[in-house]
C-alpha positions in Angstrom: 7.0 142.7 67.8 7.8 139.1 66.8 5.9 137.9 69.8 2.8 139.7 68.5 3.3 138.4 65.0 3.6 134.8 66.4 0.4 135.3 68.5 -1.6 136.6 65.5 -0.2 133.7 63.3 -1.3 131.1 65.9 -4.8 132.6 66.1 -5.1 132.6 62.3 -4.0 129.0 61.9 -6.3 127.8 64.7 -9.2 129.7 63.2 -8.6 128.2 59.7 -8.2 124.6 60.8 -8.8 122.9 57.4 -6.4 125.3 55.6 -3.8 124.8 58.3 -4.2 121.0 58.3 -3.9 120.7 54.5 -0.8 122.9 54.4 0.9 121.3 57.4 0.0 117.8 56.3 1.2 118.4 52.7 4.5 119.9 53.8 5.0 117.1 56.3 4.5 114.4 53.6 7.0 116.1 51.3 9.6 116.6 54.1 9.2 113.1 55.5 9.4 111.5 52.1 12.5 113.5 51.3 14.2 112.6 54.5 13.4 108.9 54.2 14.6 108.7 50.6 17.7 110.7 51.2 18.6 108.5 54.2 18.7 105.5 51.9 20.4 107.4 49.1 23.1 108.7 51.4 23.6 105.2 52.8 24.1 103.8 49.3 26.5 106.6 48.4 28.5 106.1 51.5 30.1 102.8 50.4 33.9 102.8 50.5 34.2 106.3 51.7 37.1 106.7 54.2 40.1 108.9 54.7 42.0 108.9 51.4 39.4 106.8 49.5 39.5 109.2 46.6 43.1 107.9 45.9 42.1 104.2 46.0 41.2 102.3 42.8 40.4 98.7 41.9 42.3 97.0 39.1 40.4 94.8 36.8 40.9 93.3 33.3 39.5 94.3 29.9 39.2 91.5 27.4 39.8 91.8 23.6 36.6 90.8 21.8 36.1 91.4 18.1 39.1 93.8 17.9 37.8 95.9 20.8 38.5 95.9 24.5 35.4 95.3 26.7 35.2 95.3 30.6 35.9 91.8 31.9 35.4 90.5 35.4 36.3 92.2 38.7 39.5 90.3 39.2 43.1 90.7 38.2 46.2 88.4 38.4 48.2 87.5 41.5 51.2 89.5 40.1 49.1 92.5 38.8 49.5 94.5 42.0 53.3 94.0 42.4 53.9 94.5 38.6 52.0 97.8 38.5 53.6 99.2 41.6 57.0 98.4 40.2 56.2 100.0 36.8 54.4 103.1 37.9 55.8 105.4 40.6 52.4 107.1 41.0 51.2 103.9 42.8 52.2 104.1 46.4 50.8 100.8 47.6 48.6 97.9 46.7 46.7 95.1 48.4 45.4 91.8 47.0 42.5 89.6 48.2 42.0 86.0 47.4 38.5 85.2 48.6 37.8 82.1 50.7 34.1 81.7 50.7 32.0 79.5 53.1 34.8 79.3 55.6 34.4 76.9 58.5 36.7 77.9 61.4 37.5 75.3 64.1 38.1 76.6 67.6 38.8 73.7 70.0 37.2 71.4 67.3 33.9 73.4 67.4 32.9 74.4 63.9 31.8 77.9 63.0 30.5 78.5 59.5 29.0 81.3 57.5 32.3 83.3 57.7 33.6 85.3 54.7 37.3 85.5 54.6 40.2 86.4 52.3 43.9 86.1 52.0 45.2 89.7 52.2 48.5 91.6 52.0 49.7 93.5 55.1 49.2 96.7 53.1 45.5 96.3 53.7 45.5 98.6 56.7 47.3 101.4 54.8 45.2 101.2 51.5 41.9 100.9 53.3 42.8 103.2 56.2 41.6 100.5 58.6 43.0 100.3 62.1 42.8 97.5 64.7 41.0 97.5 68.0 43.4 94.9 69.2 46.8 94.0 67.7 49.5 95.9 65.8 48.7 97.0 62.2 52.4 97.0 61.4 52.8 93.3 62.0 49.3 91.7 62.1 49.5 90.2 58.5 53.3 90.0 58.1 53.8 86.3 58.9 52.4 83.2 57.4 49.3 81.7 59.1 48.4 84.9 60.8 44.7 85.8 61.1 42.9 89.0 61.8 39.2 88.7 62.9 36.3 91.1 62.9 34.9 92.0 66.2 31.7 90.0 65.6 33.7 86.8 64.7 36.1 87.3 67.6 33.1 87.6 70.0 31.5 84.5 68.5 34.7 82.4 68.8 36.2 83.7 72.1 33.4 85.6 73.9 34.7 88.4 76.0 38.2 86.9 76.3 41.3 88.3 74.5 41.7 86.5 71.2 45.2 87.8 70.5 47.6 84.8 70.4 44.8 82.2 70.3 45.0 79.3 67.9 42.5 78.4 65.2 42.1 75.8 62.5 40.3 75.9 59.2 38.2 73.0 57.8 39.7 71.4 54.8 43.2 71.4 56.2 43.1 70.8 60.0 46.9 70.0 60.0 47.7 73.7 60.0 47.3 76.0 63.0 46.6 79.7 62.6 47.4 82.4 65.2 45.1 85.4 65.8 47.2 88.6 65.5 44.5 91.3 65.4 40.9 92.3 65.7 39.3 94.9 63.4 36.0 96.7 63.9 34.1 96.8 60.6 30.6 97.0 62.0 29.9 100.5 60.8 31.9 100.3 57.6 30.1 100.2 54.3 32.2 98.4 51.8 31.6 96.4 48.7 34.2 93.8 49.8 33.3 92.5 53.3 35.6 90.3 55.3 35.0 88.6 58.6 38.5 87.2 58.6 41.8 88.1 57.0 44.6 85.6 56.5 48.1 86.8 55.7 48.9 86.6 52.0 52.2 84.9 52.7 50.2 81.9 53.8 49.2 81.2 50.2 52.7 80.1 49.2 52.9 77.3 51.7 49.3 76.3 52.4 48.5 73.0 50.7 45.0 74.1 49.9 46.4 76.3 47.2 49.3 74.1 46.0 47.7 73.7 42.5 47.8 77.5 42.1 51.4 78.1 43.1 52.6 77.8 39.5 50.2 80.4 38.2 51.3 84.0 37.6 49.8 85.5 34.4 47.5 82.4 33.9 44.8 82.7 36.6 43.0 85.9 37.6 41.0 85.5 40.7 42.5 88.2 42.9 40.9 91.4 43.8 43.6 94.1 43.5 43.5 97.6 44.8 46.1 100.3 44.4 46.6 103.5 46.3 47.9 106.4 44.1 49.7 109.4 45.3 47.6 112.5 46.1 47.1 114.9 43.2 47.8 112.1 40.7 46.3 112.6 37.2 44.3 109.4 37.5 43.0 109.6 33.9 46.5 109.7 32.5 47.7 107.0 34.8 44.8 104.8 33.8 45.8 105.2 30.1 49.4 104.2 30.9 48.1 101.2 32.9 45.9 100.1 30.0 48.9 100.3 27.6 51.1 98.2 30.0 52.2 94.8 28.8 54.0 92.4 31.2 57.6 91.6 30.1 57.9 88.5 28.1 54.1 87.9 28.0 51.8 88.3 25.0 48.6 89.9 26.5 45.2 89.6 24.8 43.7 91.7 27.7 44.7 94.8 29.6 44.6 96.2 33.1 42.1 98.9 33.9 41.4 101.0 37.0 38.1 102.2 38.5 37.6 104.4 41.7 36.7 102.3 44.7 34.0 104.8 45.6 32.1 104.1 42.4 32.1 100.3 42.6 29.0 99.7 44.8 26.7 101.7 42.6 28.3 101.5 39.1 30.1 98.2 38.8 28.2 95.0 37.9 31.0 92.8 36.6 31.2 89.0 36.8 32.9 87.8 40.0 32.0 90.9 42.1 32.9 90.5 45.7 29.2 90.9 46.6 25.9 92.1 45.4 26.3 95.7 44.4 23.6 98.4 44.3 22.1 100.2 41.2 23.2 103.7 40.5 20.3 104.4 38.2 17.8 103.4 40.8 19.5 105.8 43.3 19.4 108.6 40.8 15.7 108.1 40.2 14.9 107.9 43.9 16.8 111.1 44.4 14.7 112.7 41.7 11.5 111.4 43.5 12.8 112.9 46.8 13.2 116.4 45.3 9.9 116.1 43.4 7.9 115.3 46.5 9.5 118.2 48.4 9.0 120.6 45.4 5.3 119.5 45.1 4.8 120.3 48.8 6.2 123.8 48.4 4.1 124.4 45.3 1.0 123.3 47.3 1.9 125.8 50.0 2.1 128.7 47.5 -1.1 127.7 45.9 -3.1 127.2 49.1 -1.7 130.5 50.6 -2.6 132.4 47.4 -6.1 130.9 47.3 -6.7 132.2 50.8 -5.5 135.7 49.9 -9.0 136.8 48.7 -10.5 135.8 52.0 -8.0 138.0 53.8 -8.3 141.0 51.5 -10.5 143.0 53.8 -8.3 142.2 56.8 -5.3 143.5 55.0 -7.2 146.6 53.8 -8.2 147.5 57.3 -4.7 146.9 58.6 -3.3 149.3 56.0 -5.9 151.9 56.7 -5.0 152.0 60.4 -1.3 152.4 59.6 0.0 148.9 58.9 3.1 149.1 56.7 3.9 146.7 53.8 7.0 145.5 55.6 5.0 144.7 58.8 2.4 142.8 56.8 5.2 140.9 55.0 6.8 140.0 58.3 3.4 139.0 59.7 2.8 136.5 56.8 6.3 135.2 57.0 5.7 134.6 60.7 2.7 132.5 59.8 4.7 130.6 57.3 7.6 130.0 59.7 5.1 128.7 62.3 3.4 126.5 59.8 6.7 125.1 58.4 8.0 124.5 62.0 4.9 122.4 62.8 5.3 120.6 59.5 8.9 119.7 60.2 8.1 118.4 63.7 5.3 116.3 62.2 7.6 115.1 59.5 10.4 114.1 61.9 7.8 112.3 64.0 6.6 110.4 61.0 10.1 109.5 59.9 10.8 107.9 63.3 7.5 106.0 63.1 7.9 104.9 59.5 11.6 104.1 59.6 11.2 100.4 60.8 8.8 99.7 57.9 11.0 101.6 55.4 14.0 99.6 56.6 12.1 96.4 56.0 11.2 97.6 52.5 14.8 98.5 51.5 16.5 95.8 53.5 18.7 98.1 55.5 19.0 99.3 59.1 19.0 103.0 58.7 18.6 105.4 61.6 18.7 109.1 62.4 22.0 109.0 64.3 24.6 111.7 64.4 26.3 110.5 61.2 23.1 110.3 59.2 22.0 113.7 60.5 25.3 115.2 59.5 25.0 113.8 56.0 21.5 115.4 55.8 22.7 118.9 56.7 23.3 120.1 53.1 19.8 119.0 52.3 18.4 120.7 55.4 19.9 123.9 54.0 18.0 123.3 50.7 14.8 122.6 52.6 15.1 125.9 54.6 15.9 127.9 51.4 13.0 126.3 49.5 10.6 126.9 52.4 11.6 130.5 52.6 11.2 131.1 48.9 7.8 129.3 49.0 6.7 131.6 51.9 7.9 134.8 50.2 5.5 134.6 47.2 2.2 134.5 49.2 3.6 137.1 51.6 4.4 139.4 48.7 0.9 138.8 47.1 -1.0 139.5 50.4 1.0 142.6 51.4 0.5 144.4 48.0 -3.3 144.6 48.0 -4.7 148.2 47.5 -6.7 149.1 50.7 -9.2 151.3 48.8 -10.1 148.5 46.3 -10.3 145.7 48.8 -12.6 147.6 51.1 -14.9 148.3 48.1 -14.8 144.6 47.2 -13.0 145.2 44.0 -9.9 143.1 44.7 -8.9 140.8 41.9 -5.8 138.8 41.3 -3.5 139.7 38.4 -3.4 137.7 35.2 0.3 137.0 35.9 -0.5 135.6 39.3 -3.2 133.4 37.9 -0.9 132.2 35.1 1.8 131.4 37.8 -0.6 129.3 39.8 -1.8 127.5 36.8 1.9 126.8 35.9 2.4 125.4 39.4 -0.5 123.0 38.9 0.6 121.9 35.5 4.1 121.3 36.8 2.7 119.2 39.7 0.8 117.0 37.3 3.7 116.7 34.9 5.7 115.3 37.8 2.7 113.1 39.0 1.9 111.7 35.6 5.7 111.0 34.9 5.9 109.1 38.2 2.7 107.2 37.5 4.0 106.1 34.1 7.4 105.1 35.5 5.7 103.1 38.3 3.6 101.2 35.9 6.6 100.5 33.7 8.7 99.4 36.7 6.0 96.9 37.8 5.6 95.7 34.2 9.4 95.0 34.0 9.5 93.2 37.3 6.5 91.0 36.3 8.1 90.4 33.0 11.2 89.1 34.7 9.2 87.0 37.2 7.1 85.3 34.5 9.8 84.9 31.8 10.9 81.2 31.5 14.5 80.8 32.6 15.1 77.5 30.8 15.1 75.4 33.9 12.6 74.3 36.6 13.6 75.4 40.0 10.4 74.6 41.8 10.9 72.5 44.9 14.6 72.0 44.2 16.8 72.2 47.3 20.6 72.6 47.3 22.3 70.8 50.2 25.8 71.9 51.1 28.2 71.3 54.0 31.8 71.1 55.0 32.9 67.6 55.9 35.2 68.0 58.9 36.6 64.6 59.6 38.0 63.5 56.2 39.7 64.8 53.0 38.6 64.6 49.4 39.8 61.1 48.8 38.3 57.9 47.5 36.6 57.1 50.8 35.0 60.6 50.8 33.5 60.1 47.4 32.3 56.6 48.3 30.5 58.0 51.3 29.0 60.7 49.2 27.6 58.0 46.9 26.1 56.4 50.0 24.4 59.8 50.8 22.9 60.0 47.4 21.4 56.5 47.6 20.0 57.2 51.1 18.4 60.4 49.9 16.8 58.6 47.0 15.0 56.2 49.4 13.2 59.1 51.1 9.5 59.3 50.3 9.9 63.1 50.1 12.5 63.0 47.3 11.7 62.7 43.6 15.2 62.9 42.3 18.8 63.6 43.4 21.7 65.1 41.6 25.1 66.8 42.1 26.6 69.9 40.5 29.3 72.5 41.1 26.7 75.3 40.6 23.2 75.9 39.5 20.9 78.7 38.1 20.9 81.6 40.5 24.2 80.8 42.1 27.0 83.4 41.8 30.0 83.5 39.5 32.4 82.3 42.1 31.4 78.6 41.7 31.9 78.7 37.9 35.1 78.7 35.9 35.6 81.5 33.3 37.9 80.9 30.3 39.2 82.7 27.2 40.7 79.8 25.2 38.7 77.1 23.4 39.6 75.0 20.3 36.5 74.3 18.1 35.9 70.9 16.3 37.3 72.4 13.1 40.6 73.1 14.8 40.2 76.8 15.1 41.2 78.2 18.5 39.4 81.3 20.0 41.6 83.1 22.5 39.6 86.3 23.0 36.0 85.6 23.9 34.9 84.6 27.5 33.0 81.4 28.1 32.1 79.5 31.3 32.1 75.9 32.5 31.3 73.8 35.6 30.9 70.2 36.5 27.8 68.1 37.1 26.6 64.5 37.2 24.4 63.0 34.4 21.0 63.3 36.2 21.5 67.0 36.8 19.8 67.9 33.5 16.7 65.9 34.2 16.4 67.1 37.7 16.6 70.7 36.6 14.1 70.2 33.8 16.5 71.2 31.1 15.5 70.3 27.6 18.0 69.0 25.0 17.8 70.3 21.4 20.4 67.8 20.3 22.0 64.7 21.8 21.6 63.8 25.4 23.3 63.8 28.8 26.8 62.5 29.1 27.5 59.5 27.0 27.8 56.1 28.6 31.3 54.9 28.8 33.2 52.1 30.5 34.6 54.7 32.9 32.4 56.2 35.6 33.7 59.7 34.9 34.3 60.7 31.3 35.6 63.6 29.2 32.0 64.2 27.9 30.5 67.7 28.0 27.1 69.2 27.4 26.9 72.7 25.9 24.2 75.3 25.7 22.8 76.8 22.5 24.8 80.0 23.0 28.0 78.0 23.0 26.9 76.5 19.6 26.4 80.0 18.2 29.8 81.0 19.8 31.4 78.2 17.7 29.7 79.4 14.6 27.8 76.1 14.1 24.3 76.4 12.6 22.9 72.9 13.3 23.4 71.7 17.0 23.1 68.1 15.8 26.3 68.6 13.8 28.2 69.1 17.1 27.2 65.8 18.8 30.2 63.4 19.1 32.6 66.1 18.0 35.8 67.0 20.0 36.6 70.3 21.5 39.7 71.2 23.5 40.4 73.2 26.6 42.6 72.9 29.7 45.0 71.0 27.4 42.5 68.1 27.1 40.1 66.7 24.5 36.4 66.7 25.4 33.5 65.0 23.5 30.2 66.9 23.1 27.3 64.6 24.0 24.4 67.0 24.0 23.1 70.5 23.5 20.6 72.0 26.0 18.3 74.9 25.5 19.7 78.2 26.7 18.9 79.0 30.3 19.6 82.0 32.5 22.3 81.0 35.0 23.1 84.4 36.5 19.6 85.8 36.8 17.3 87.7 34.4 19.4 90.9 34.4 22.3 89.1 32.7 22.3 87.8 29.1 22.8 84.1 28.4 26.5 83.3 28.1 28.3 80.4 26.4 28.5 77.5 28.9 30.1 74.1 28.9 29.0 71.5 31.5 31.6 68.9 32.2 30.9 65.3 33.3 32.3 65.4 36.8 31.8 63.7 40.1 31.4 67.1 41.7 30.0 67.0 45.2 29.9 70.7 46.0 26.1 70.9 45.8 23.7 68.1 46.3 20.4 68.9 44.5 17.2 67.4 45.8 13.9 67.6 43.9 11.2 67.2 46.5 8.1 65.1 45.7 5.2 67.6 45.4 2.5 65.1 46.6 4.5 63.9 49.6 5.4 67.4 50.9 1.8 68.5 50.3 0.6 65.8 52.6 3.4 65.9 55.2 4.7 69.5 55.0 7.9 71.0 53.8 9.4 71.2 57.3 9.1 67.5 57.8 10.8 66.8 54.5 13.7 69.2 55.3 14.2 67.6 58.7 14.5 64.2 57.1 17.1 65.5 54.6 19.2 66.9 57.4 19.0 63.7 59.4 20.0 61.7 56.4 23.0 64.0 55.8 24.2 63.7 59.4 23.8 59.9 59.4 26.4 59.7 56.6 28.5 62.7 57.7 28.0 63.1 61.4 31.0 65.4 61.8 30.1 68.2 59.3 28.2 71.5 58.9 24.9 71.5 57.0 23.0 74.2 55.0 20.2 74.1 52.5 18.9 76.6 49.9 15.7 76.6 47.8 16.9 77.4 44.3 13.8 79.4 43.3 14.2 81.7 46.3 17.9 82.2 45.5 17.2 83.0 41.9 14.4 85.5 42.8 16.9 87.2 45.2 19.0 88.2 42.2 16.6 91.0 41.4 15.4 91.8 44.9 17.0 95.3 44.6 14.8 96.0 41.6 11.7 94.7 43.4 12.5 97.0 46.4 13.0 99.9 44.0 9.6 99.2 42.3 7.9 99.1 45.7 9.5 102.3 46.8 8.6 103.9 43.5 4.9 102.9 44.1 4.8 104.3 47.7 6.4 107.6 46.9 4.3 108.0 43.7 1.2 107.6 45.8 2.5 110.3 48.2 3.2 112.6 45.2 -0.3 112.0 43.9 -1.7 113.0 47.3 0.4 116.1 47.4 -0.6 117.1 43.9 -4.3 116.5 44.8 -3.9 118.9 47.8 -2.4 121.5 45.4 -5.3 121.0 43.0 -7.7 121.4 45.9 -6.1 124.7 46.7 -6.4 126.1 43.2 -10.0 124.9 42.9 -10.8 126.6 46.1 -9.2 129.8 44.8 -11.1 129.6 41.5 -14.5 129.0 43.2 -13.9 132.0 45.4 -12.8 134.1 42.4 -15.9 133.2 40.4 -18.4 133.1 43.2 -20.5 136.0 41.9 -20.3 134.7 38.4 -21.7 131.3 39.6 -24.5 133.1 41.5 -25.5 135.1 38.4 -25.5 132.0 36.2 -27.7 130.1 38.7 -30.1 133.0 38.9 -30.3 132.9 35.1 -31.1 129.2 35.1 -27.8 127.4 34.9 -27.9 123.8 36.1 -25.5 122.1 38.5 -24.1 120.0 35.6 -23.4 123.2 33.6 -21.7 124.8 36.6 -19.5 121.8 37.1 -18.6 121.7 33.4 -17.7 125.4 33.6 -15.4 125.0 36.6 -13.8 121.7 35.5 -13.0 122.3 31.8 -9.9 124.4 32.4 -8.5 121.8 34.9 -9.0 119.0 32.4 -7.1 121.1 29.8 -4.2 121.6 32.2 -4.0 117.9 33.0 -4.0 117.2 29.2 -1.1 119.7 28.7 0.7 118.1 31.6 0.2 114.7 30.0 1.8 115.9 26.7 4.8 117.2 28.6 5.1 114.1 30.9 5.1 111.5 28.2 8.6 112.1 26.7 10.0 112.7 30.1 8.7 109.3 31.4 9.7 107.5 28.2 13.3 108.8 28.4 13.6 107.9 32.1 12.3 104.4 31.7 14.3 103.8 28.5 17.5 104.6 30.4 16.4 102.5 33.4 15.7 99.4 31.2 19.2 99.6 29.7 20.4 97.9 32.9 18.4 94.7 32.0 19.5 92.1 29.4 15.8 91.1 29.0 13.3 93.9 29.1 9.7 94.4 28.4 8.4 96.8 25.8 7.5 100.4 26.6 3.8 99.9 25.8 1.5 102.7 24.7 -1.2 101.6 27.2 1.1 102.4 30.1 1.1 106.1 29.1 -2.7 106.1 28.5 -3.3 104.4 31.8 -1.1 106.9 33.6 -2.8 109.8 32.0 -6.3 108.4 32.8 -5.4 107.8 36.4 -4.1 111.4 36.8 -7.2 112.8 35.0 -9.5 110.8 37.2 -7.8 112.0 40.4 -8.0 115.6 39.1 -11.7 115.4 38.2 -12.5 113.8 41.6 -10.5 116.5 43.4 -11.9 119.4 41.4 -15.5 118.1 41.3 -15.8 118.0 45.1 -15.0 121.7 45.5 -16.9 122.6 42.3 -20.0 120.8 43.5 -20.0 122.7 46.7 -19.8 126.0 44.7 -22.6 124.8 42.3 -25.1 123.9 45.0 -24.5 127.1 47.1 -27.3 129.5 47.5 -26.8 132.4 44.9 -28.2 134.9 47.4 -25.1 134.5 49.6 -22.8 135.5 46.7 -25.0 138.3 45.4 -26.0 139.8 48.8 -23.6 142.8 48.6 -24.6 143.8 45.0 
C-alpha cells in the first residue's frame, strides 16, 4: 500500500513541476537557514559547558557608587578565593588566574610570541574538569616554576618530541628556568578564558617580575577567581552571604559577587574581561529569526497545498466514487508531503554544506556538521519533524473531506473558515517579514551611526609598534636606546610624527590602571567611584589629534619626567568642577603622590563606541609599551604602505636586533571592537532576505488560489467589459489591506525588539519613523509585484476558457 502511495505521490510531484519546485525550494530555504543559524547559536551557547560546569561560578567585585552597589570589573583579589573557601563550607574548591599577556617564551634562545598565559592554582584541573594528555594532574602545578602547555604550543616549541621535563625561559626574566610538567588539549574547548600556557601559582611568590605585588592582599584586584560549589547548593542564598561577607580587619567599600561560568560568554561585558565575549541579545534575535524562517516555510507549504486543492477536486471525487476511503486519501496526501519534505531536507543539507564556508567567514567561526554539532541539533530536528507533520496534516485534511457529488458537479468551494485561516497565515508571514525588515534597517542605521560618530581622536594612518626586548632589562640603557629608536623613526620620510603611550583608543582594559580613590583639588577624597589612568609622553596628544579645552600637554619642567597629568572632560565633571580652566595648575592626589593638572582634553572613546566615556587621567610618563607612528599620507600614497611598514620594522631591528616585533593599525583595532555587531547586522540582512523570499512564495500560493477561486467571476467581468486594470485592482486590493494590517501589527513588535537591542550600546541612534515607513513600503512593493504577476495572468486569460462549462 505504501509503495503505491509513494508511486502516485512521485507521479503527482513530477507532473506539477512548478508547484513541486516552489514547495521544495521554500521548505529547503527555511530548513537550511534554520540549521545554519542554530549551528552558530549552539556554538555560542556551548561556552564553558563541561562536566560539573553548573557548579562553577566566577567571583567579581561590586563597587559602591552613590550609595548603591554596581557591577565592577571581572577581577577579584589575590586572597578572595582562599578567604571565601575558608568562610563558606559550600565552596569545595577555587582557582585563581593572573593573566600574563603577550608572553614571549624562549626555547634554546629561540623566541616564540603571541602566547596567552596565566599563573594558575593546581586546583585548575578539578574546577574546570580538565585533564592532561601528558603529565599528572595531581602534581603538574604543585611546585614553583612548573609549566603546563597546550598541545598547539607544545607542538610549536618541541615538535613531535616529548615536552615533559624540558626547560623553558620567559622573556623579561631570563635568569629563571621553567620546567614543563604537563600538556593539555584545549583545541575543542569553548571557554571565555583561553590559556596557551599555565604557570604554577606558587611561582608568583618568588618570581622577581611580580615582586612589587607581593605586599598586596586586599589592595590590588587583578585576579580571575572561580569557585566550585557543592552539588545541590542553593546558589542564590550562597551569593547573598558572599555579598554580605567583609574580610576581617578590613573596611570594604565593595563586595564580592558570583556569576555562573556558563553565562559569562554571552551575558558578561565587564571591564577587564579575559577576552571578547559574545552578545546574548544578538543570539536571542538570531534564534527568533531561525524559527521565523522555518515557520514561514511551513506556512507556505500549507498555503500552496491548499491552493492546489481545487485543481485536485475532481481527482478526489472520482477516487471517492470508486471506493476510496477518507483515511486512504489522507495517507496518500501525507505520503506526498513526506516525499516532498524528504527532498527538501536533502536539498537543505546539501545547501548547508555548500554555504557553510561562506557562513563561517561571515560569523568568524569554524563551524561544521560533525557528530557533536549534529547531536546538539537533535532536539531541533524533533521540532522540525513535528512542525512538518502538522503542516502536512492541514492540506491532507482539507483535500480528503471534499464531497464527491459536489466536486463532480463543479460546485466545490472552500469554507469561509479555511479562507480566513489562509489569510491569517499570509498576514502572519508579513508581520514577521516587515518586523525583520524594520529591524534590519535599524541595525544598519546603528552600525553606520557608530562608524561615523567622531571618537575624539584621529586614528587614521596611526600604527602601534610593540615588541619584547630579549637582551636587556628595563634600565637606563634600555630607555636610552628607546630614545634612539624614536629619533631614528622621526628621520624616516614615511613618518609624520612619533609618540609613546601605555595604551591607546581601541586597546583593551588590561593596559590601563583602574582606581577607586582620588583626592580633588579642594581636599575632598572620593573612595567609591571608578576612574582610569595610563602613562604617555607629551607628543601623544598631538599625534592622536586630541583637542584641548583648557591648558595644554604636560608642563615643561627642569625634569624630563614630571608629576604632570592631563585629564579628560568626564574627569572634570567627576570632580564637580564647572570650568575646566579652573583645574589647570591645581593639584590632585592618588597613589600617595601629588600630581599637577596641566591640561584638559576633549572626551574621547577609549574602549570603543559601545562603552560610555569614563573619567581618565593621563600621566606624564616615559612609557615605552607602545610606540605610535603617524604615517605621512603623501609619502605612503607615492611609495605604498608596505614599503613604509618594512622600513619601520628595519629601523626597529637596527636598534633592538634581539627582539620580537609586531604592529597594529589603530583604526582597524578600534573597528574590531564592534565586529560582532557588524557580523550580526550582516546575518540579519541575509536571513531577512530569505524570509522575504519565503513570504513571497507564500503570497504567490494564496494569489494562485484566489485566481482559481474567482476564475469564473473574472471571466464574467471581462465579458461585461471590465478592463485589465480593473481586474488587477479587484484581485490586489485585499492583499494590500492584509499587508497594511500586518504593518500595523509589526510596528510595535519591531520597535520593542530594537529598543531592547539598542540598550546594549552607550551611544545609539534614534528609532526613526522613516525606518518603519520604508520597511512597510518595501514589504508592500514586494507584495504588489508578487500578486500582480499572478493577477495579470488571470486578467489576460481568455474568458471562454473559464466559462466553457456553463
